[in-house]
C-alpha positions as CSV (number, residue, x, y, z in Angstrom):
1,X,-70.2,-24.2,40.2
2,X,-66.4,-25.3,38.4
3,X,-68.0,-24.3,34.7
4,X,-69.4,-20.7,36.1
5,X,-66.0,-20.1,37.7
6,X,-64.4,-21.0,34.1
7,X,-67.3,-18.4,32.8
8,X,-66.3,-15.6,34.6
9,X,-62.5,-16.0,33.9
10,X,-63.4,-16.0,29.9
11,X,-65.1,-12.7,30.3
12,X,-63.0,-11.4,32.7
13,X,-60.7,-8.4,31.3
14,X,-57.5,-9.1,30.0
15,X,-54.5,-6.7,30.8
16,X,-53.4,-5.2,27.8
17,X,-49.7,-6.5,26.6
18,X,-47.9,-3.1,26.3
19,X,-48.9,-1.5,29.5
20,X,-47.9,-5.3,31.5
21,X,-44.8,-5.0,29.8
22,X,-43.9,-1.8,30.8
23,X,-45.6,-2.6,34.2
24,X,-42.9,-5.3,34.2
25,X,-39.8,-2.4,33.6
26,X,-41.4,-0.1,36.4
27,X,-41.9,-3.0,39.1
28,X,-40.6,-1.9,42.6
29,X,-40.4,-6.1,43.4
30,X,-37.1,-6.2,43.4
31,X,-36.0,-3.3,43.8
32,X,-32.6,-2.9,45.7
33,X,-31.7,-6.6,45.6
34,X,-29.2,-5.7,42.9
35,X,-25.6,-4.6,44.2
36,X,-22.9,-3.4,42.2
37,X,-19.8,-5.5,42.1
38,X,-15.7,-4.9,40.5
39,X,-16.6,-7.7,37.9
40,X,-19.5,-5.4,36.7
41,X,-18.4,-2.2,37.1
42,X,-15.5,-3.9,35.1
43,X,-17.8,-4.7,32.2
44,X,-20.3,-1.2,32.4
45,X,-17.1,1.1,32.7
46,X,-15.5,0.3,29.3
47,X,-18.9,-0.5,27.5
48,X,-20.4,3.3,28.5
49,X,-17.4,5.1,27.8
50,X,-17.8,2.6,23.9
51,X,-21.4,3.9,23.9
52,X,-20.2,8.2,24.4
53,X,-17.7,7.9,22.3
54,X,-19.4,6.4,19.5
55,X,-22.9,8.5,20.1
56,X,-20.1,11.7,19.7
57,X,-19.7,10.8,16.4
58,X,-23.2,10.0,16.2
59,X,-23.8,13.4,17.4
60,X,-21.4,15.0,14.8
61,X,-23.7,13.5,11.9
62,X,-26.5,15.9,12.7
63,X,-23.7,19.0,13.3
64,X,-22.9,18.3,9.7
65,X,-26.2,18.2,8.5
66,X,-26.9,21.4,10.9
67,X,-24.1,22.7,9.1
68,X,-25.1,22.3,5.7
69,X,-28.5,23.5,6.3
70,X,-27.5,26.6,8.1
71,X,-25.0,28.0,5.7
72,X,-26.8,26.9,2.8
73,X,-26.1,30.5,0.9
74,X,-22.6,29.8,0.7
75,X,-23.1,26.9,-2.0
76,X,-20.6,27.5,-4.6
77,X,-22.9,27.4,-7.9
78,X,-20.9,29.9,-10.7
79,X,-17.7,31.5,-11.0
80,X,-17.1,34.7,-9.6
81,X,-15.1,35.8,-12.4
82,X,-13.7,34.0,-15.7
83,X,-10.8,33.5,-18.0
84,X,-10.9,35.8,-20.7
85,X,-8.2,33.4,-22.3
86,X,-8.7,29.6,-21.4
87,X,-5.8,28.4,-19.8
88,X,-4.0,24.9,-20.8
89,X,-5.2,21.9,-18.5
90,X,-3.3,18.4,-18.6
91,X,-5.7,15.3,-17.7
92,X,-4.2,12.8,-15.6
93,X,-5.3,9.2,-15.6
94,X,-3.7,6.5,-13.6
95,X,-4.8,3.1,-14.2
96,X,-3.7,-0.4,-13.0
97,X,-4.7,-3.3,-14.5
98,X,-8.3,-1.8,-16.1
99,X,-8.6,-3.4,-19.4
100,X,-12.4,-3.5,-19.0
101,X,-12.9,0.1,-18.8
102,X,-9.5,1.8,-20.3
103,X,-11.4,2.0,-24.0
104,X,-14.3,3.8,-22.0
105,X,-12.1,6.2,-20.2
106,X,-10.0,7.5,-22.6
107,X,-12.9,7.7,-25.0
108,X,-15.1,10.3,-22.5
109,X,-11.5,11.9,-21.9
110,X,-11.3,12.9,-25.3
111,X,-14.9,14.2,-25.7
112,X,-14.3,16.7,-23.5
113,X,-15.6,20.1,-24.5
114,X,-12.3,22.0,-24.2
115,X,-9.9,23.5,-27.3
116,X,-7.9,19.9,-28.0
117,X,-4.6,22.7,-28.5
118,X,-5.3,23.8,-24.5
119,X,-5.6,19.9,-23.4
120,X,-3.1,17.4,-23.3
121,X,-3.8,13.9,-21.6
122,X,-1.3,11.5,-19.8
123,X,-2.5,7.6,-19.3
124,X,-0.2,7.0,-16.3
125,X,-0.4,2.9,-16.5
126,X,1.1,0.8,-14.1
127,X,-0.3,-2.1,-15.0
128,X,1.0,-5.6,-15.0
129,X,-1.0,-7.4,-17.2
130,X,-2.5,-7.2,-20.7
131,X,-4.1,-3.6,-19.8
132,X,-0.6,-2.6,-20.9
133,X,-1.4,-3.6,-24.8
134,X,-5.0,-2.3,-24.9
135,X,-4.1,1.1,-23.4
136,X,-1.2,1.7,-25.9
137,X,-3.9,0.6,-28.7
138,X,-6.3,2.8,-27.2
139,X,-3.4,5.6,-27.3
140,X,-2.4,5.1,-30.7
141,X,-6.0,5.4,-31.7
142,X,-7.1,8.6,-30.7
143,X,-3.8,10.2,-30.7
144,X,-4.2,9.7,-34.5
145,X,-7.3,11.2,-34.4
146,X,-5.3,14.7,-33.4
147,X,-5.7,14.1,-29.6
148,X,-2.8,15.3,-27.4
149,X,-2.3,12.4,-25.4
150,X,0.6,10.3,-24.1
151,X,0.8,6.4,-22.9
152,X,3.3,6.6,-20.1
153,X,3.5,2.9,-18.7
154,X,5.8,2.4,-15.8
155,X,7.0,-1.1,-14.6
156,X,8.2,-0.1,-11.0
157,X,5.3,0.7,-8.7
158,X,7.2,2.9,-6.3
159,X,4.0,5.3,-4.4
160,X,1.3,3.3,-6.4
161,X,-1.5,6.0,-7.3
162,X,0.8,9.1,-5.9
163,X,3.8,7.6,-7.3
164,X,2.0,7.6,-11.0
165,X,0.9,11.0,-10.5
166,X,3.8,12.5,-9.5
167,X,5.8,10.9,-11.8
168,X,3.3,12.7,-14.5
169,X,3.7,16.0,-13.1
170,X,7.4,16.0,-14.8
171,X,6.2,16.2,-17.8
172,X,2.4,17.8,-17.4
173,X,1.9,20.9,-20.1
174,X,-0.7,22.4,-17.7
175,X,-1.5,24.7,-15.5
176,X,-4.0,22.8,-13.8
177,X,-4.2,18.9,-13.8
178,X,-7.6,17.2,-13.7
179,X,-7.4,14.1,-12.1
180,X,-10.0,10.8,-13.0
181,X,-9.7,6.9,-12.1
182,X,-10.5,4.4,-14.6
183,X,-14.5,3.6,-13.8
184,X,-14.9,7.5,-14.1
185,X,-16.9,8.8,-17.2
186,X,-16.7,12.8,-17.4
187,X,-19.7,14.7,-19.3
188,X,-18.4,16.7,-22.0
189,X,-19.0,20.1,-20.3
190,X,-16.8,19.4,-17.1
191,X,-13.8,21.1,-18.1
192,X,-15.4,24.3,-18.6
193,X,-17.8,23.6,-15.6
194,X,-14.9,23.9,-13.9
195,X,-11.7,25.7,-14.7
196,X,-13.0,29.4,-14.8
197,X,-13.1,29.0,-10.8
198,X,-9.3,29.2,-10.9
199,X,-9.7,32.7,-11.9
200,X,-9.4,33.5,-8.3
201,X,-6.0,33.3,-7.0
202,X,-6.5,31.5,-4.4
203,X,-8.4,28.2,-5.0
204,X,-5.9,25.6,-4.9
205,X,-8.4,22.6,-6.0
206,X,-12.1,22.3,-7.3
207,X,-13.9,19.0,-6.1
208,X,-17.1,17.8,-8.3
209,X,-19.8,15.4,-7.0
210,X,-19.9,11.9,-7.9
211,X,-22.9,9.7,-9.5
212,X,-23.2,6.1,-10.4
213,X,-24.0,5.0,-13.7
214,X,-24.7,1.3,-12.5
215,X,-27.0,2.2,-8.8
216,X,-29.9,0.3,-10.1
217,X,-27.4,-3.0,-10.6
218,X,-28.1,-4.9,-7.6
219,X,-29.4,-4.2,-3.5
220,X,-25.5,-3.5,-2.7
221,X,-24.7,-0.9,-5.7
222,X,-28.3,0.9,-4.3
223,X,-26.9,1.2,-0.5
224,X,-23.2,2.3,-1.9
225,X,-25.0,4.8,-3.6
226,X,-26.8,5.8,-0.5
227,X,-23.3,6.0,1.5
228,X,-21.6,8.1,-1.3
229,X,-24.7,10.4,-1.5
230,X,-24.2,11.2,2.2
231,X,-20.6,11.5,2.1
232,X,-20.6,14.3,-0.9
233,X,-24.2,16.1,-0.2
234,X,-23.5,16.5,3.7
235,X,-19.8,15.8,4.2
236,X,-18.4,18.0,1.9
237,X,-21.5,20.1,1.7
238,X,-21.6,21.2,5.0
239,X,-17.6,21.5,5.7
240,X,-17.1,23.6,2.5
241,X,-20.2,25.7,2.9
242,X,-19.1,26.4,6.5
243,X,-14.9,27.3,5.4
244,X,-13.8,24.0,6.9
245,X,-10.9,21.9,5.9
246,X,-12.0,19.1,3.4
247,X,-10.4,16.8,0.9
248,X,-9.8,16.0,-2.5
249,X,-11.1,12.3,-3.7
250,X,-8.3,11.4,-5.4
251,X,-10.8,11.7,-8.6
252,X,-13.5,13.9,-10.1
253,X,-11.4,17.2,-9.6
254,X,-8.7,19.9,-10.3
255,X,-5.9,21.1,-8.9
256,X,-3.6,23.8,-9.3
257,X,-0.3,22.4,-10.0
258,X,1.3,25.4,-8.2
259,X,-0.5,24.2,-5.0
260,X,0.3,20.4,-5.0
261,X,4.2,22.0,-5.7
262,X,4.0,24.4,-2.4
263,X,2.0,21.7,-0.4
264,X,5.5,19.2,-0.9
265,X,3.7,17.3,-3.7
266,X,2.4,14.3,-4.1
267,X,3.9,11.7,-0.7
268,X,2.5,8.2,-0.5
269,X,3.6,7.2,2.9
270,X,-0.5,6.8,3.5
271,X,-2.8,4.7,1.3
272,X,-4.9,8.3,1.4
273,X,-2.3,10.1,-1.0
274,X,-5.5,12.5,-1.5
275,X,-7.1,13.8,1.6
276,X,-2.8,13.9,3.2
277,X,-2.4,16.3,0.3
278,X,-5.5,18.2,0.8
279,X,-4.4,19.0,4.3
280,X,-1.0,19.9,3.6
281,X,-2.3,22.1,0.9
282,X,-5.0,23.9,2.7
283,X,-2.6,24.4,5.7
284,X,-0.2,26.4,3.5
285,X,-3.8,28.7,3.0
286,X,-4.9,27.3,-0.3
287,X,-8.7,28.0,-0.8
288,X,-10.7,24.3,-1.6
289,X,-14.2,24.7,-3.6
290,X,-16.9,21.6,-3.8
291,X,-19.2,21.9,-7.0
292,X,-22.1,19.5,-5.9
293,X,-24.1,20.7,-8.9
294,X,-21.5,19.8,-11.1
295,X,-21.2,15.8,-11.4
296,X,-19.7,12.9,-12.4
297,X,-20.2,9.4,-13.3
298,X,-18.4,6.4,-12.0
299,X,-19.2,3.2,-11.7
300,X,-19.3,1.3,-8.0
301,X,-18.1,-2.0,-7.0
302,X,-20.4,-4.4,-7.5
303,X,-18.8,-7.4,-5.6
304,X,-18.9,-7.6,-1.7
305,X,-15.0,-8.2,-1.8
306,X,-14.5,-5.4,-3.8
307,X,-16.5,-3.3,-1.9
308,X,-14.5,-4.8,1.3
309,X,-10.9,-3.5,-0.4
310,X,-11.9,0.1,-0.9
311,X,-14.0,0.8,2.3
312,X,-11.0,-0.8,4.2
313,X,-8.3,1.4,2.0
314,X,-10.3,4.4,3.2
315,X,-10.7,3.6,6.6
316,X,-6.8,2.8,7.0
317,X,-5.8,5.5,4.6
318,X,-7.6,8.3,6.6
319,X,-6.3,7.1,10.2
320,X,-2.5,7.2,8.5
321,X,-3.5,11.1,7.5
322,X,-4.5,11.7,11.2
323,X,-1.6,10.2,12.3
324,X,0.6,12.2,9.9
325,X,-1.6,15.4,9.9
326,X,-3.3,16.2,12.7
327,X,-0.5,17.0,14.9
328,X,0.6,19.8,12.5
329,X,-2.9,20.8,12.0
330,X,-3.1,21.2,15.8
331,X,0.0,23.7,16.2
332,X,-1.4,25.8,13.4
333,X,-2.9,28.9,13.7
334,X,-6.2,27.8,12.1
335,X,-9.7,28.5,14.0
336,X,-10.4,26.3,17.2
337,X,-13.6,25.0,14.7
338,X,-11.6,24.1,11.5
339,X,-9.5,21.6,14.2
340,X,-12.6,20.7,15.5
341,X,-14.1,19.6,12.8
342,X,-10.7,18.4,10.9
343,X,-10.4,15.8,13.9
344,X,-13.6,14.2,13.7
345,X,-13.2,13.9,10.2
346,X,-9.9,12.3,10.3
347,X,-10.2,9.6,13.2
348,X,-14.1,8.8,12.4
349,X,-12.9,5.6,11.2
350,X,-11.9,4.8,15.0
351,X,-15.4,3.9,15.1
352,X,-15.0,0.6,13.8
353,X,-12.2,-1.2,16.5
354,X,-14.8,0.6,19.1
355,X,-18.0,-1.4,17.5
356,X,-16.1,-4.4,17.8
357,X,-15.1,-4.1,21.2
358,X,-19.4,-3.0,22.1
359,X,-20.2,-6.3,20.1
360,X,-17.8,-8.1,22.7
361,X,-19.3,-5.9,25.7
362,X,-22.7,-6.3,24.9
363,X,-23.9,-9.6,25.6
364,X,-22.9,-9.3,29.4
365,X,-23.8,-5.5,29.7
366,X,-27.4,-6.9,28.8
367,X,-27.4,-9.4,31.6
368,X,-26.1,-6.8,34.1
369,X,-28.2,-4.7,33.1
370,X,-31.4,-6.7,33.4
371,X,-30.4,-6.9,36.7
372,X,-30.2,-3.4,37.5
373,X,-33.7,-2.5,35.8
374,X,-34.8,-2.0,32.3
375,X,-36.1,1.2,33.7
376,X,-32.5,2.7,33.8
377,X,-31.6,1.3,30.3
378,X,-34.8,2.9,28.7
379,X,-33.3,5.9,29.5
380,X,-29.7,5.4,29.6
381,X,-28.7,3.2,27.0
382,X,-31.5,3.0,24.6
383,X,-30.1,7.0,23.9
384,X,-26.8,6.6,23.3
385,X,-27.7,3.7,21.0
386,X,-30.0,6.1,19.4
387,X,-27.5,8.6,19.0
388,X,-25.0,6.6,17.5
389,X,-27.5,4.7,15.2
390,X,-29.8,6.9,14.0
391,X,-28.2,10.0,13.3
392,X,-27.0,7.6,10.2
393,X,-30.7,7.0,9.0
394,X,-31.3,10.9,9.2
395,X,-28.1,11.8,7.8
396,X,-28.5,9.5,4.8
397,X,-32.3,10.5,4.3
398,X,-31.5,14.3,4.5
399,X,-28.9,13.6,0.9
400,X,-31.6,11.6,-0.2
401,X,-34.2,14.3,0.2
402,X,-31.5,16.9,-1.4
403,X,-30.7,15.1,-4.2
404,X,-34.1,13.4,-5.3
405,X,-36.7,15.5,-3.9
406,X,-39.6,13.7,-5.7
407,X,-38.9,10.1,-4.6
408,X,-36.5,10.4,-1.7
409,X,-38.9,8.4,0.7
410,X,-37.7,5.3,-1.2
411,X,-34.3,5.2,0.8
412,X,-36.7,3.9,4.1
413,X,-36.7,0.4,3.0
414,X,-32.8,0.8,2.5
415,X,-32.1,2.5,5.9
416,X,-32.1,-0.8,7.7
417,X,-29.8,-2.7,5.3
418,X,-27.5,0.5,5.3
419,X,-27.2,0.1,9.2
420,X,-26.5,-3.4,8.6
421,X,-24.2,-3.2,6.0
422,X,-21.9,-0.6,7.6
423,X,-22.4,-3.2,11.1
424,X,-21.1,-5.9,8.9
425,X,-17.7,-3.7,7.6
426,X,-16.3,-3.4,11.3
427,X,-14.2,-6.6,11.3
428,X,-12.5,-5.5,7.9
429,X,-12.3,-1.9,8.6
430,X,-10.8,-2.4,12.1
431,X,-8.0,-4.4,11.0
432,X,-7.2,-1.6,8.8
433,X,-7.7,1.4,11.5
434,X,-5.3,-1.3,13.8
435,X,-3.0,-1.4,11.0
436,X,-2.8,1.8,10.8
437,X,-1.8,2.7,14.7
438,X,0.7,0.2,14.8
439,X,1.9,1.7,11.4
440,X,2.1,-1.6,9.6
441,X,3.0,-1.1,5.9
442,X,0.7,-2.1,3.3
443,X,0.3,-2.0,-0.6
444,X,-2.2,0.2,-2.0
445,X,-5.5,-2.3,-3.0
446,X,-7.1,-0.9,-6.2
447,X,-11.2,-1.5,-6.1
448,X,-11.6,-3.8,-9.5
449,X,-13.6,-2.3,-12.2
450,X,-15.4,-4.4,-14.8
451,X,-17.4,-1.6,-16.8
452,X,-20.8,-3.2,-15.8
453,X,-24.0,-0.7,-16.1
454,X,-27.2,-3.2,-15.7
455,X,-28.5,-6.7,-14.4
456,X,-28.4,-8.4,-17.9
457,X,-24.7,-7.8,-17.8
458,X,-24.2,-10.5,-14.3
459,X,-22.4,-13.0,-16.4
460,X,-19.5,-10.0,-17.9
461,X,-18.8,-9.6,-14.6
462,X,-18.7,-12.9,-13.2
463,X,-16.4,-13.6,-16.2
464,X,-14.3,-10.7,-14.9
465,X,-14.1,-11.1,-11.4
466,X,-12.1,-14.4,-11.9
467,X,-8.9,-12.4,-12.6
468,X,-9.1,-9.7,-10.6
469,X,-10.9,-11.2,-7.3
470,X,-8.5,-11.1,-4.1
471,X,-8.4,-13.9,-2.0
472,X,-10.7,-13.7,1.6
473,X,-8.8,-15.3,4.0
474,X,-10.4,-16.2,7.4
475,X,-12.1,-12.5,7.8
476,X,-15.9,-13.8,6.3
477,X,-15.8,-17.0,8.7
478,X,-15.2,-14.9,11.9
479,X,-18.0,-12.3,10.7
480,X,-20.5,-15.7,10.2
481,X,-19.8,-16.3,13.6
482,X,-20.1,-13.1,15.1
483,X,-23.2,-12.9,13.3
484,X,-24.4,-16.1,15.1
485,X,-23.5,-14.9,18.4
486,X,-25.4,-11.7,18.4
487,X,-28.3,-14.2,16.6
488,X,-28.0,-15.7,20.4
489,X,-28.3,-12.2,21.8
490,X,-31.7,-12.3,20.0
491,X,-33.1,-15.0,21.7
492,X,-31.6,-14.2,25.2
493,X,-33.8,-10.6,24.6
494,X,-36.8,-12.2,23.5
495,X,-36.5,-14.9,26.8
496,X,-35.9,-12.0,28.8
497,X,-39.0,-9.9,27.2
498,X,-36.3,-7.2,26.3
499,X,-38.1,-6.2,23.3
500,X,-36.8,-2.9,23.1
501,X,-33.1,-4.0,22.5
502,X,-34.0,-7.1,19.6
503,X,-34.1,-4.4,16.4
504,X,-30.8,-3.4,17.2
505,X,-29.4,-6.9,17.8
506,X,-31.4,-8.2,14.4
507,X,-29.3,-5.2,12.7
508,X,-26.0,-6.9,14.2
509,X,-27.0,-10.2,12.7
510,X,-28.1,-9.0,9.4
511,X,-25.0,-6.8,8.8
512,X,-22.6,-9.7,9.8
513,X,-24.0,-12.4,8.0
514,X,-24.8,-10.4,4.9
515,X,-21.2,-9.2,4.7
516,X,-19.7,-12.3,5.4
517,X,-22.0,-14.9,3.3
518,X,-21.7,-12.2,0.5
519,X,-18.0,-12.8,0.7
520,X,-18.1,-16.5,0.2
521,X,-20.8,-16.6,-2.4
522,X,-18.5,-14.0,-4.4
523,X,-15.3,-15.3,-3.7
524,X,-13.4,-17.9,-3.7
525,X,-12.6,-21.1,-0.6
526,X,-9.3,-20.1,-0.1
527,X,-8.7,-21.2,4.0
528,X,-6.7,-24.0,3.0
529,X,-4.2,-22.1,0.3
530,X,-4.7,-20.3,-2.8
531,X,-8.3,-21.8,-5.0
532,X,-7.6,-23.0,-8.6
533,X,-7.3,-20.1,-10.7
534,X,-7.1,-17.0,-8.1
535,X,-5.0,-14.1,-9.0
536,X,-3.7,-12.0,-6.4
537,X,-4.4,-8.7,-8.4
538,X,-1.8,-6.4,-6.6
539,X,1.1,-8.9,-6.2
540,X,1.5,-7.7,-2.6
541,X,3.7,-10.1,-1.8
542,X,6.2,-8.9,-4.7
543,X,5.6,-5.2,-3.6
544,X,8.0,-4.1,-1.5
545,X,5.6,-1.5,1.1
546,X,6.4,2.3,1.4
547,X,6.7,3.3,4.4
548,X,3.7,5.3,6.6
549,X,4.3,8.5,8.0
550,X,4.3,9.7,10.9
């Protein structure tokens, strides 16, 4: 009898695990047992407010894609008219402790296909190390070859990069000025591809697209390249085609000097002086152009610490620009569409501290939502998560499809890591955003460059990095701790069969662990003081910070 009973059980059809899971989510057995209380509401109200705000910025990414395609006919390609006689152009090359790339920079500039008698070059050098001599030597060499090039070295770094550019304009000979950072190598036809667009008298600035000479150096540089491609293709492309404000990126662009002067010149009360000048200039009525098909190669940061330095400077600087420029913009006569787009552009980095708030609230919210019923979560929480996360995926997929139509599908492999890296940057970028909101002053932190293009040059990079690597502090350890907390949330989700949230939580785990571990492995252990031989490349403790304009 027992044997027959066991045989019947074995032959009985087993329920489909997916159906079984869905039945549990919609099972009304516990309906009505949960009653909301003030403690739960105190957690859930800010939780949903944060989710809704993040979702709105996510929807804005979809809007940028829509703007890009809707106004595709407005893409700027060839100039409407051309100069009969070419104007004089000044090239400005702001550098600070760039001994590994300064020779490559000057060589590429001196190879530009533009009449020498109409081109003067300024190497604006604020360096405090051996770069000063390296720069002087390379300038002497190319001056002897007939190039109009000067080495302008400042010992007083007032204003940092903006101060150097402002100082250089005092002796500039050109009507137009092109600017290139130390890690850029413009092709020989760059000036000729740009200058004729200024024949239109209302054009104040022309920006070209960055490309990446070391894109395939490492996994990190691959992801960085995709992130920047999204910015240059869809953000710049969408905004420029629609006719709303967009910004000069600090390099690989050309200005009409008259436009700079009318806007009030270079000002150094924000860390993104390029964006600040861009908004002031456009408020004066000057028009900007973006040339997506004109490329300018540059070097991506090869270390996590360098990448973080770059990202936090941009995050803090844009919030400073929002505080300084948005009030003027909102009071101006520009269209409502331009005002809304400028708001989303300049305030987008507020998402980083909101992500920290979400990280804190996520676990208790999960517990509460579990007792309220997963059916609600499937129709409320998950759509909000998708709006704020999958918009990033579509954003970068579209940009890669535009640039690489034949092999853009490989981007799918990088998407989870790209999203995780964005999450992992929340601690450092939130610090910058909060400092900007509080008006805290800080020095301009450069992004180290090592003239490293390929993987076989890693030994060169490691040796060079020792000189310019910044102190890490406690932030990488905080990232590891937060990542561990999210690992605990993954376990909690599994134990409660909340499998839908697991992929999102794993992104948080990987993002925080990746940025934390990479920072520690590539950096120096200095929690208990400066490591032997550590160099603070900005010498921030000796620099008087500039005031933040409000």
